[in-house]
Backbone as XML, in Angstrom:
<?xml version="1.0"?>
<chain id="A" units="angstrom">
  <residue number="1" name="MET">
    <atom name="N" x="17.550" y="-15.801" z="-32.800"/>
    <atom name="CA" x="18.036" y="-15.083" z="-31.638"/>
    <atom name="C" x="17.026" y="-15.251" z="-30.504"/>
  </residue>
  <residue number="2" name="THR">
    <atom name="N" x="17.519" y="-15.562" z="-29.321"/>
    <atom name="CA" x="16.632" y="-15.787" z="-28.179"/>
    <atom name="C" x="16.586" y="-14.540" z="-27.310"/>
  </residue>
  <residue number="3" name="ASP">
    <atom name="N" x="15.563" y="-14.503" z="-26.511"/>
    <atom name="CA" x="15.390" y="-13.406" z="-25.567"/>
    <atom name="C" x="16.502" y="-13.477" z="-24.510"/>
  </residue>
  <residue number="4" name="PRO">
    <atom name="N" x="17.134" y="-12.350" z="-24.137"/>
    <atom name="CA" x="18.218" y="-12.390" z="-23.136"/>
    <atom name="C" x="17.758" y="-12.946" z="-21.787"/>
  </residue>
  <residue number="5" name="PHE">
    <atom name="N" x="16.524" y="-12.688" z="-21.430"/>
    <atom name="CA" x="16.002" y="-13.203" z="-20.164"/>
    <atom name="C" x="15.932" y="-14.723" z="-20.192"/>
  </residue>
  <residue number="6" name="ASP">
    <atom name="N" x="15.395" y="-15.281" z="-21.278"/>
    <atom name="CA" x="15.324" y="-16.737" z="-21.398"/>
    <atom name="C" x="16.715" y="-17.363" z="-21.444"/>
  </residue>
  <residue number="7" name="ARG">
    <atom name="N" x="17.644" y="-16.698" z="-22.137"/>
    <atom name="CA" x="19.020" y="-17.204" z="-22.214"/>
    <atom name="C" x="19.656" y="-17.263" z="-20.826"/>
  </residue>
  <residue number="8" name="ASP">
    <atom name="N" x="19.446" y="-16.196" z="-20.026"/>
    <atom name="CA" x="20.017" y="-16.169" z="-18.676"/>
    <atom name="C" x="19.386" y="-17.221" z="-17.780"/>
  </residue>
  <residue number="9" name="LEU">
    <atom name="N" x="18.075" y="-17.416" z="-17.895"/>
    <atom name="CA" x="17.413" y="-18.458" z="-17.098"/>
    <atom name="C" x="17.924" y="-19.853" z="-17.467"/>
  </residue>
  <residue number="10" name="ALA">
    <atom name="N" x="18.135" y="-20.094" z="-18.738"/>
    <atom name="CA" x="18.661" y="-21.396" z="-19.173"/>
    <atom name="C" x="20.071" y="-21.607" z="-18.640"/>
  </residue>
  <residue number="11" name="ARG">
    <atom name="N" x="20.881" y="-20.564" z="-18.640"/>
    <atom name="CA" x="22.249" y="-20.659" z="-18.110"/>
    <atom name="C" x="22.226" y="-20.978" z="-16.615"/>
  </residue>
  <residue number="12" name="LEU">
    <atom name="N" x="21.325" y="-20.329" z="-15.883"/>
    <atom name="CA" x="21.207" y="-20.609" z="-14.446"/>
    <atom name="C" x="20.762" y="-22.052" z="-14.194"/>
  </residue>
  <residue number="13" name="ALA">
    <atom name="N" x="19.851" y="-22.557" z="-15.007"/>
    <atom name="CA" x="19.359" y="-23.926" z="-14.837"/>
    <atom name="C" x="20.463" y="-24.945" z="-15.120"/>
  </residue>
  <residue number="14" name="ARG">
    <atom name="N" x="21.335" y="-24.662" z="-16.049"/>
    <atom name="CA" x="22.435" y="-25.591" z="-16.373"/>
    <atom name="C" x="23.486" y="-25.649" z="-15.267"/>
  </residue>
  <residue number="15" name="ASN">
    <atom name="N" x="23.747" y="-24.541" z="-14.596"/>
    <atom name="CA" x="24.843" y="-24.478" z="-13.633"/>
    <atom name="C" x="24.576" y="-25.263" z="-12.354"/>
  </residue>
  <residue number="16" name="GLY">
    <atom name="N" x="23.391" y="-25.317" z="-11.869"/>
    <atom name="CA" x="23.109" y="-26.012" z="-10.623"/>
    <atom name="C" x="23.335" y="-25.108" z="-9.425"/>
  </residue>
  <residue number="17" name="LEU">
    <atom name="N" x="23.018" y="-25.625" z="-8.255"/>
    <atom name="CA" x="23.115" y="-24.830" z="-7.031"/>
    <atom name="C" x="24.514" y="-24.877" z="-6.428"/>
  </residue>
  <residue number="18" name="PRO">
    <atom name="N" x="24.930" y="-23.804" z="-5.776"/>
    <atom name="CA" x="26.228" y="-23.827" z="-5.078"/>
    <atom name="C" x="26.189" y="-24.802" z="-3.905"/>
  </residue>
  <residue number="19" name="HIS">
    <atom name="N" x="27.341" y="-25.386" z="-3.585"/>
    <atom name="CA" x="27.410" y="-26.364" z="-2.491"/>
    <atom name="C" x="27.148" y="-25.732" z="-1.128"/>
  </residue>
  <residue number="20" name="ALA">
    <atom name="N" x="27.327" y="-24.429" z="-1.002"/>
    <atom name="CA" x="27.087" y="-23.757" z="0.281"/>
    <atom name="C" x="25.609" y="-23.817" z="0.678"/>
  </residue>
  <residue number="21" name="LEU">
    <atom name="N" x="24.734" y="-24.060" z="-0.296"/>
    <atom name="CA" x="23.301" y="-24.122" z="0.004"/>
    <atom name="C" x="22.832" y="-25.523" z="0.397"/>
  </residue>
  <residue number="22" name="ASP">
    <atom name="N" x="23.737" y="-26.506" z="0.360"/>
    <atom name="CA" x="23.333" y="-27.887" z="0.615"/>
    <atom name="C" x="22.714" y="-28.067" z="1.999"/>
  </residue>
  <residue number="23" name="ASP">
    <atom name="N" x="23.326" y="-27.518" z="3.011"/>
    <atom name="CA" x="22.805" y="-27.723" z="4.364"/>
    <atom name="C" x="22.243" y="-26.436" z="4.963"/>
  </residue>
  <residue number="24" name="LEU">
    <atom name="N" x="21.796" y="-25.527" z="4.109"/>
    <atom name="CA" x="21.270" y="-24.245" z="4.590"/>
    <atom name="C" x="20.033" y="-24.443" z="5.467"/>
  </residue>
  <residue number="25" name="GLU">
    <atom name="N" x="19.111" y="-25.303" z="5.028"/>
    <atom name="CA" x="17.892" y="-25.538" z="5.818"/>
    <atom name="C" x="18.227" y="-26.058" z="7.207"/>
  </residue>
  <residue number="26" name="ARG">
    <atom name="N" x="19.156" y="-27.005" z="7.282"/>
    <atom name="CA" x="19.527" y="-27.590" z="8.570"/>
    <atom name="C" x="20.156" y="-26.532" z="9.476"/>
  </residue>
  <residue number="27" name="ARG">
    <atom name="N" x="21.039" y="-25.688" z="8.925"/>
    <atom name="CA" x="21.686" y="-24.651" z="9.735"/>
    <atom name="C" x="20.678" y="-23.625" z="10.246"/>
  </residue>
  <residue number="28" name="VAL">
    <atom name="N" x="19.713" y="-23.258" z="9.407"/>
    <atom name="CA" x="18.691" y="-22.302" z="9.848"/>
    <atom name="C" x="17.806" y="-22.920" z="10.931"/>
  </residue>
  <residue number="29" name="ALA">
    <atom name="N" x="17.433" y="-24.181" z="10.766"/>
    <atom name="CA" x="16.601" y="-24.847" z="11.764"/>
    <atom name="C" x="17.315" y="-24.940" z="13.107"/>
  </residue>
  <residue number="30" name="ILE">
    <atom name="N" x="18.596" y="-25.232" z="13.077"/>
    <atom name="CA" x="19.368" y="-25.308" z="14.326"/>
    <atom name="C" x="19.450" y="-23.935" z="14.977"/>
  </residue>
  <residue number="31" name="ALA">
    <atom name="N" x="19.679" y="-22.910" z="14.180"/>
    <atom name="CA" x="19.786" y="-21.553" z="14.732"/>
    <atom name="C" x="18.471" y="-21.086" z="15.334"/>
  </residue>
  <residue number="32" name="VAL">
    <atom name="N" x="17.358" y="-21.460" z="14.724"/>
    <atom name="CA" x="16.050" y="-21.030" z="15.234"/>
    <atom name="C" x="15.656" y="-21.828" z="16.461"/>
  </residue>
  <residue number="33" name="ALA">
    <atom name="N" x="15.868" y="-23.135" z="16.430"/>
    <atom name="CA" x="15.420" y="-23.991" z="17.522"/>
    <atom name="C" x="16.379" y="-24.025" z="18.697"/>
  </residue>
  <residue number="34" name="GLY">
    <atom name="N" x="17.633" y="-23.675" z="18.469"/>
    <atom name="CA" x="18.632" y="-23.775" z="19.520"/>
    <atom name="C" x="18.394" y="-22.776" z="20.633"/>
  </residue>
  <residue number="35" name="PRO">
    <atom name="N" x="18.732" y="-23.169" z="21.868"/>
    <atom name="CA" x="18.571" y="-22.248" z="22.993"/>
    <atom name="C" x="19.604" y="-21.125" z="22.936"/>
  </residue>
  <residue number="36" name="ALA">
    <atom name="N" x="19.254" y="-20.020" z="23.513"/>
    <atom name="CA" x="20.203" y="-18.897" z="23.582"/>
    <atom name="C" x="21.343" y="-19.287" z="24.513"/>
  </residue>
  <residue number="37" name="GLU">
    <atom name="N" x="22.546" y="-19.006" z="24.117"/>
    <atom name="CA" x="23.709" y="-19.408" z="24.903"/>
    <atom name="C" x="23.965" y="-18.407" z="26.022"/>
  </residue>
  <residue number="38" name="GLY">
    <atom name="N" x="23.850" y="-18.845" z="27.237"/>
    <atom name="CA" x="24.186" y="-18.021" z="28.382"/>
    <atom name="C" x="23.122" y="-17.015" z="28.789"/>
  </residue>
  <residue number="39" name="GLY">
    <atom name="N" x="22.207" y="-16.679" z="27.931"/>
    <atom name="CA" x="21.166" y="-15.720" z="28.277"/>
    <atom name="C" x="21.611" y="-14.272" z="28.183"/>
  </residue>
  <residue number="40" name="ARG">
    <atom name="N" x="22.887" y="-14.030" z="28.047"/>
    <atom name="CA" x="23.377" y="-12.649" z="27.996"/>
    <atom name="C" x="22.864" y="-11.910" z="26.752"/>
  </residue>
  <residue number="41" name="PRO">
    <atom name="N" x="22.867" y="-12.499" z="25.579"/>
    <atom name="CA" x="22.331" y="-11.783" z="24.417"/>
    <atom name="C" x="20.860" y="-11.408" z="24.597"/>
  </residue>
  <residue number="42" name="MET">
    <atom name="N" x="20.110" y="-12.269" z="25.280"/>
    <atom name="CA" x="18.690" y="-11.983" z="25.492"/>
    <atom name="C" x="18.535" y="-10.781" z="26.422"/>
  </residue>
  <residue number="43" name="ARG">
    <atom name="N" x="19.364" y="-10.692" z="27.448"/>
    <atom name="CA" x="19.292" y="-9.538" z="28.359"/>
    <atom name="C" x="19.612" y="-8.249" z="27.611"/>
  </residue>
  <residue number="44" name="GLY">
    <atom name="N" x="20.589" y="-8.330" z="26.736"/>
    <atom name="CA" x="20.946" y="-7.157" z="25.933"/>
    <atom name="C" x="19.798" y="-6.709" z="25.054"/>
  </residue>
  <residue number="45" name="MET">
    <atom name="N" x="19.083" y="-7.665" z="24.487"/>
    <atom name="CA" x="17.926" y="-7.325" z="23.653"/>
    <atom name="C" x="16.820" y="-6.693" z="24.486"/>
  </residue>
  <residue number="46" name="VAL">
    <atom name="N" x="16.615" y="-7.202" z="25.683"/>
    <atom name="CA" x="15.585" y="-6.642" z="26.563"/>
    <atom name="C" x="15.953" y="-5.212" z="26.961"/>
  </residue>
  <residue number="47" name="VAL">
    <atom name="N" x="17.205" y="-5.002" z="27.323"/>
    <atom name="CA" x="17.652" y="-3.652" z="27.693"/>
    <atom name="C" x="17.504" y="-2.703" z="26.508"/>
  </residue>
  <residue number="48" name="ALA">
    <atom name="N" x="17.906" y="-3.150" z="25.323"/>
    <atom name="CA" x="17.773" y="-2.310" z="24.127"/>
    <atom name="C" x="16.312" y="-1.992" z="23.848"/>
  </residue>
  <residue number="49" name="GLY">
    <atom name="N" x="15.434" y="-2.960" z="24.041"/>
    <atom name="CA" x="14.004" y="-2.727" z="23.834"/>
    <atom name="C" x="13.433" y="-1.727" z="24.817"/>
  </residue>
  <residue number="50" name="VAL">
    <atom name="N" x="13.828" y="-1.840" z="26.082"/>
    <atom name="CA" x="13.332" y="-0.915" z="27.102"/>
    <atom name="C" x="13.839" y="0.500" z="26.830"/>
  </residue>
  <residue number="51" name="VAL">
    <atom name="N" x="15.100" y="0.627" z="26.451"/>
    <atom name="CA" x="15.655" y="1.950" z="26.136"/>
    <atom name="C" x="14.936" y="2.542" z="24.926"/>
  </residue>
  <residue number="52" name="ALA">
    <atom name="N" x="14.709" y="1.739" z="23.901"/>
    <atom name="CA" x="14.010" y="2.229" z="22.713"/>
    <atom name="C" x="12.589" y="2.658" z="23.055"/>
  </residue>
  <residue number="53" name="LEU">
    <atom name="N" x="11.916" y="1.884" z="23.889"/>
    <atom name="CA" x="10.559" y="2.241" z="24.304"/>
    <atom name="C" x="10.562" y="3.544" z="25.090"/>
  </residue>
  <residue number="54" name="GLY">
    <atom name="N" x="11.516" y="3.705" z="25.996"/>
    <atom name="CA" x="11.609" y="4.941" z="26.777"/>
    <atom name="C" x="11.875" y="6.151" z="25.905"/>
  </residue>
  <residue number="55" name="LEU">
    <atom name="N" x="12.782" y="5.995" z="24.937"/>
    <atom name="CA" x="13.059" y="7.103" z="24.021"/>
    <atom name="C" x="11.832" y="7.433" z="23.171"/>
  </residue>
  <residue number="56" name="GLY">
    <atom name="N" x="11.092" y="6.427" z="22.789"/>
    <atom name="CA" x="9.879" y="6.659" z="22.010"/>
    <atom name="C" x="8.820" y="7.400" z="22.802"/>
  </residue>
  <residue number="57" name="VAL">
    <atom name="N" x="8.648" y="7.022" z="24.063"/>
    <atom name="CA" x="7.674" y="7.704" z="24.912"/>
    <atom name="C" x="8.099" y="9.148" z="25.154"/>
  </residue>
  <residue number="58" name="ALA">
    <atom name="N" x="9.384" y="9.353" z="25.439"/>
    <atom name="CA" x="9.875" y="10.711" z="25.678"/>
    <atom name="C" x="9.750" y="11.564" z="24.418"/>
  </residue>
  <residue number="59" name="GLY">
    <atom name="N" x="10.130" y="11.017" z="23.285"/>
    <atom name="CA" x="10.014" y="11.755" z="22.024"/>
    <atom name="C" x="8.580" y="12.058" z="21.675"/>
  </residue>
  <residue number="60" name="GLY">
    <atom name="N" x="7.679" y="11.116" z="21.931"/>
    <atom name="CA" x="6.259" y="11.349" z="21.678"/>
    <atom name="C" x="5.704" y="12.440" z="22.570"/>
  </residue>
  <residue number="61" name="GLY">
    <atom name="N" x="6.180" y="12.500" z="23.808"/>
    <atom name="CA" x="5.734" y="13.557" z="24.715"/>
    <atom name="C" x="6.175" y="14.930" z="24.253"/>
  </residue>
  <residue number="62" name="VAL">
    <atom name="N" x="7.388" y="15.016" z="23.735"/>
    <atom name="CA" x="7.893" y="16.297" z="23.233"/>
    <atom name="C" x="7.067" y="16.745" z="22.038"/>
  </residue>
  <residue number="63" name="VAL">
    <atom name="N" x="6.803" y="15.831" z="21.121"/>
    <atom name="CA" x="6.018" y="16.173" z="19.937"/>
    <atom name="C" x="4.601" y="16.564" z="20.332"/>
  </residue>
  <residue number="64" name="ALA">
    <atom name="N" x="4.004" y="15.844" z="21.265"/>
    <atom name="CA" x="2.652" y="16.172" z="21.705"/>
    <atom name="C" x="2.602" y="17.547" z="22.361"/>
  </residue>
  <residue number="65" name="GLU">
    <atom name="N" x="3.630" y="17.880" z="23.124"/>
    <atom name="CA" x="3.668" y="19.203" z="23.770"/>
    <atom name="C" x="3.800" y="20.303" z="22.716"/>
  </residue>
  <residue number="66" name="ARG">
    <atom name="N" x="4.594" y="20.071" z="21.692"/>
    <atom name="CA" x="4.730" y="21.079" z="20.636"/>
    <atom name="C" x="3.417" y="21.270" z="19.886"/>
  </residue>
  <residue number="67" name="ILE">
    <atom name="N" x="2.718" y="20.189" z="19.627"/>
    <atom name="CA" x="1.426" y="20.290" z="18.945"/>
    <atom name="C" x="0.425" y="21.029" z="19.824"/>
  </residue>
  <residue number="68" name="ALA">
    <atom name="N" x="0.414" y="20.713" z="21.108"/>
    <atom name="CA" x="-0.506" y="21.388" z="22.031"/>
    <atom name="C" x="-0.162" y="22.871" z="22.136"/>
  </residue>
  <residue number="69" name="ALA">
    <atom name="N" x="1.124" y="23.213" z="22.090"/>
    <atom name="CA" x="1.527" y="24.618" z="22.164"/>
    <atom name="C" x="1.067" y="25.375" z="20.923"/>
  </residue>
  <residue number="70" name="ARG">
    <atom name="N" x="1.071" y="24.717" z="19.768"/>
    <atom name="CA" x="0.594" y="25.367" z="18.546"/>
    <atom name="C" x="-0.909" y="25.606" z="18.587"/>
  </residue>
  <residue number="71" name="GLU">
    <atom name="N" x="-1.621" y="24.737" z="19.273"/>
    <atom name="CA" x="-3.079" y="24.846" z="19.319"/>
    <atom name="C" x="-3.548" y="25.862" z="20.349"/>
  </residue>
  <residue number="72" name="ARG">
    <atom name="N" x="-2.684" y="26.279" z="21.250"/>
    <atom name="CA" x="-3.071" y="27.273" z="22.246"/>
    <atom name="C" x="-3.267" y="28.636" z="21.581"/>
  </residue>
  <residue number="73" name="PRO">
    <atom name="N" x="-4.221" y="29.427" z="22.085"/>
    <atom name="CA" x="-4.402" y="30.760" z="21.500"/>
    <atom name="C" x="-3.220" y="31.660" z="21.852"/>
  </residue>
  <residue number="74" name="PRO">
    <atom name="N" x="-2.908" y="32.592" z="21.016"/>
    <atom name="CA" x="-1.802" y="33.510" z="21.321"/>
    <atom name="C" x="-2.083" y="34.315" z="22.588"/>
  </residue>
  <residue number="75" name="VAL">
    <atom name="N" x="-1.047" y="34.808" z="23.195"/>
    <atom name="CA" x="-1.160" y="35.557" z="24.447"/>
    <atom name="C" x="-1.934" y="36.846" z="24.234"/>
  </residue>
  <residue number="76" name="VAL">
    <atom name="N" x="-1.837" y="37.435" z="23.054"/>
    <atom name="CA" x="-2.507" y="38.705" z="22.773"/>
    <atom name="C" x="-4.018" y="38.552" z="22.905"/>
  </residue>
  <residue number="77" name="ILE">
    <atom name="N" x="-4.554" y="37.468" z="22.402"/>
    <atom name="CA" x="-5.997" y="37.260" z="22.488"/>
    <atom name="C" x="-6.409" y="37.120" z="23.950"/>
  </residue>
  <residue number="78" name="ALA">
    <atom name="N" x="-5.624" y="36.396" z="24.728"/>
    <atom name="CA" x="-5.938" y="36.252" z="26.149"/>
    <atom name="C" x="-5.880" y="37.602" z="26.849"/>
  </residue>
  <residue number="79" name="ALA">
    <atom name="N" x="-4.930" y="38.456" z="26.473"/>
    <atom name="CA" x="-4.810" y="39.774" z="27.088"/>
    <atom name="C" x="-5.987" y="40.652" z="26.705"/>
  </residue>
  <residue number="80" name="LEU">
    <atom name="N" x="-6.475" y="40.559" z="25.487"/>
    <atom name="CA" x="-7.632" y="41.353" z="25.070"/>
    <atom name="C" x="-8.887" y="40.953" z="25.836"/>
  </residue>
  <residue number="81" name="GLU">
    <atom name="N" x="-8.999" y="39.655" z="26.100"/>
    <atom name="CA" x="-10.161" y="39.182" z="26.851"/>
    <atom name="C" x="-10.126" y="39.661" z="28.294"/>
  </residue>
  <residue number="82" name="MET">
    <atom name="N" x="-8.943" y="39.968" z="28.823"/>
    <atom name="CA" x="-8.839" y="40.430" z="30.207"/>
    <atom name="C" x="-9.066" y="41.930" z="30.308"/>
  </residue>
  <residue number="83" name="GLY">
    <atom name="N" x="-9.236" y="42.605" z="29.182"/>
    <atom name="CA" x="-9.535" y="44.014" z="29.217"/>
    <atom name="C" x="-8.339" y="44.913" z="29.397"/>
  </residue>
  <residue number="84" name="LEU">
    <atom name="N" x="-7.168" y="44.492" z="29.014"/>
    <atom name="CA" x="-5.990" y="45.335" z="29.140"/>
    <atom name="C" x="-5.987" y="46.402" z="28.052"/>
  </residue>
  <residue number="85" name="ALA">
    <atom name="N" x="-5.375" y="47.515" z="28.305"/>
    <atom name="CA" x="-5.292" y="48.589" z="27.336"/>
    <atom name="C" x="-4.332" y="48.216" z="26.216"/>
  </residue>
  <residue number="86" name="PRO">
    <atom name="N" x="-4.590" y="48.710" z="24.976"/>
    <atom name="CA" x="-3.692" y="48.399" z="23.857"/>
    <atom name="C" x="-2.253" y="48.850" z="24.099"/>
  </residue>
  <residue number="87" name="SER">
    <atom name="N" x="-2.028" y="49.957" z="24.804"/>
    <atom name="CA" x="-0.660" y="50.387" z="25.056"/>
    <atom name="C" x="0.076" y="49.365" z="25.896"/>
  </residue>
  <residue number="88" name="THR">
    <atom name="N" x="-0.587" y="48.691" z="26.801"/>
    <atom name="CA" x="0.027" y="47.661" z="27.622"/>
    <atom name="C" x="0.452" y="46.490" z="26.745"/>
  </residue>
  <residue number="89" name="LEU">
    <atom name="N" x="-0.356" y="46.181" z="25.751"/>
    <atom name="CA" x="-0.016" y="45.083" z="24.832"/>
    <atom name="C" x="1.220" y="45.416" z="24.008"/>
  </residue>
  <residue number="90" name="LEU">
    <atom name="N" x="1.358" y="46.669" z="23.612"/>
    <atom name="CA" x="2.521" y="47.073" z="22.814"/>
    <atom name="C" x="3.807" y="46.990" z="23.612"/>
  </residue>
  <residue number="91" name="LEU">
    <atom name="N" x="3.744" y="47.229" z="24.921"/>
    <atom name="CA" x="4.914" y="47.155" z="25.749"/>
    <atom name="C" x="5.293" y="45.712" z="26.111"/>
  </residue>
  <residue number="92" name="GLY">
    <atom name="N" x="4.409" y="44.793" z="25.838"/>
    <atom name="CA" x="4.678" y="43.399" z="26.115"/>
    <atom name="C" x="4.531" y="43.011" z="27.576"/>
  </residue>
  <residue number="93" name="ARG">
    <atom name="N" x="3.772" y="43.752" z="28.319"/>
    <atom name="CA" x="3.567" y="43.457" z="29.738"/>
    <atom name="C" x="2.374" y="42.575" z="29.932"/>
  </residue>
</chain>
């Protein structure tokens, strides 16, 4: 009895490659080396990149502001440093 892995590898070796792979290298080389048709797809990619960059900057600013807000001291501590009476703090003024 042979190992199932070895049996499957032997079966794959006997079958050979599909004909669809015959000119795969040539098709990929043409697609990579070929010029962009009309330039319109390239403009779309540039616009998508700029929009993504803008959303990233805006989202990063929101996150940074939230982090900075967490690091700020609470208002109560600032009010105590100003010498306000405790009753004023309870009223929220």
